[in-house]
C-alpha positions as CSV (number, residue, x, y, z in Angstrom):
1,X,16.3,10.0,-29.6
2,X,17.4,7.7,-32.4
3,X,18.5,5.1,-30.0
4,X,14.9,4.5,-28.9
5,X,14.1,2.5,-32.0
6,X,16.5,0.2,-33.7
7,X,16.1,0.2,-37.5
8,X,17.8,-2.5,-39.6
9,X,17.7,-2.5,-43.3
10,X,18.2,-5.9,-44.8
11,X,21.6,-6.3,-46.4
12,X,20.1,-8.3,-49.3
13,X,16.8,-6.7,-50.3
14,X,14.3,-9.0,-51.8
15,X,12.7,-8.4,-55.2
16,X,10.0,-6.0,-53.8
17,X,12.5,-3.8,-52.1
18,X,11.1,-4.5,-48.6
19,X,13.2,-3.8,-45.5
20,X,13.2,-5.4,-42.1
21,X,12.4,-3.0,-39.2
22,X,13.1,-3.9,-35.6
23,X,11.1,-1.9,-33.1
24,X,11.8,-1.9,-29.4
25,X,8.8,-3.3,-27.5
26,X,7.0,-1.0,-25.1
27,X,7.4,-1.9,-21.5
28,X,4.7,-1.1,-19.0
29,X,5.5,-0.4,-15.4
30,X,3.4,-2.4,-13.0
31,X,1.8,-0.7,-10.0
32,X,3.2,-1.9,-6.7
33,X,0.8,-4.0,-4.7
34,X,-1.2,-2.3,-1.9
35,X,-1.5,-3.5,1.7
36,X,-4.4,-3.1,4.1
37,X,-3.5,-2.0,7.6
38,X,-5.7,-3.7,10.1
39,X,-6.5,-2.8,13.7
40,X,-7.5,-5.8,16.0
41,X,-9.7,-5.6,19.0
42,X,-8.6,-6.6,22.5
43,X,-10.3,-6.5,25.9
44,X,-7.8,-4.1,27.5
45,X,-7.0,-1.2,25.3
46,X,-9.2,1.8,26.1
47,X,-11.5,2.9,23.2
48,X,-10.2,6.5,23.6
49,X,-6.6,5.3,23.1
50,X,-7.7,3.7,19.8
51,X,-9.3,6.9,18.7
52,X,-6.1,8.8,19.5
53,X,-4.0,6.3,17.5
54,X,-6.3,6.6,14.5
55,X,-6.2,10.4,14.6
56,X,-2.4,10.5,15.1
57,X,-1.1,7.9,12.7
58,X,-3.8,7.8,10.1
59,X,-4.8,11.4,9.9
60,X,-8.5,10.8,10.6
61,X,-10.7,13.4,12.2
62,X,-12.4,12.5,15.5
63,X,-15.7,11.3,14.0
64,X,-13.9,9.0,11.4
65,X,-11.6,7.7,14.1
66,X,-14.6,7.0,16.5
67,X,-16.5,5.1,13.7
68,X,-13.5,2.9,12.9
69,X,-12.9,2.3,16.7
70,X,-16.5,1.1,17.0
71,X,-16.1,-1.2,14.0
72,X,-13.0,-2.7,15.6
73,X,-14.8,-3.0,18.9
74,X,-17.9,-4.7,17.4
75,X,-16.4,-6.8,14.6
76,X,-13.0,-7.5,16.1
77,X,-11.0,-6.0,13.2
78,X,-11.2,-3.1,10.8
79,X,-9.2,-1.8,7.9
80,X,-7.8,1.6,8.8
81,X,-6.0,2.3,5.5
82,X,-4.5,1.0,2.3
83,X,-0.9,1.8,1.5
84,X,2.2,0.7,-0.4
85,X,4.2,-1.9,1.4
86,X,6.8,0.5,2.9
87,X,4.1,2.9,4.2
88,X,1.9,0.1,5.6
89,X,4.9,-1.4,7.4
90,X,5.9,1.9,8.9
91,X,2.3,2.6,10.1
92,X,2.1,-0.9,11.7
93,X,5.5,-0.3,13.5
94,X,4.5,3.2,14.7
95,X,1.2,2.0,16.1
96,X,2.7,-1.1,17.8
97,X,5.5,1.0,19.3
98,X,3.1,3.7,20.5
99,X,0.8,1.1,22.1
100,X,3.7,-0.6,23.9
101,X,5.1,2.7,25.2
102,X,1.7,3.3,26.7
103,X,1.4,-0.3,28.0
104,X,-1.5,-1.3,25.8
105,X,-1.8,-4.7,24.0
106,X,-3.2,-3.1,20.9
107,X,-2.4,-5.1,17.8
108,X,-2.0,-3.7,14.3
109,X,-1.2,-5.9,11.2
110,X,-1.0,-5.6,7.5
111,X,-2.0,-7.9,4.6
112,X,-1.8,-7.8,0.9
113,X,-5.0,-6.3,-0.7
């Protein structure tokens, strides 16, 4: 563990006998940015399908999924979760793929929080 700190004694000590000490600065890791996953309203996707998507891909219970579906329906958009970039990207792709396979125009996007 000696390599964690670099110590350097001055070759020519001054009159007081002081020594120079070099200390490695502490580095802090930055938290990765988070991304909101948004579900957008359309006039064609059935409400029950949106509830199924929310339960299946976001782990919500039926009551939670129903509430978010109503928010999407009334306000046009709702945040369905906040994730790291990779997870948000995966969720968006899963929802979009599932909707297309079931021939629904449901839109799901992500944006930086």
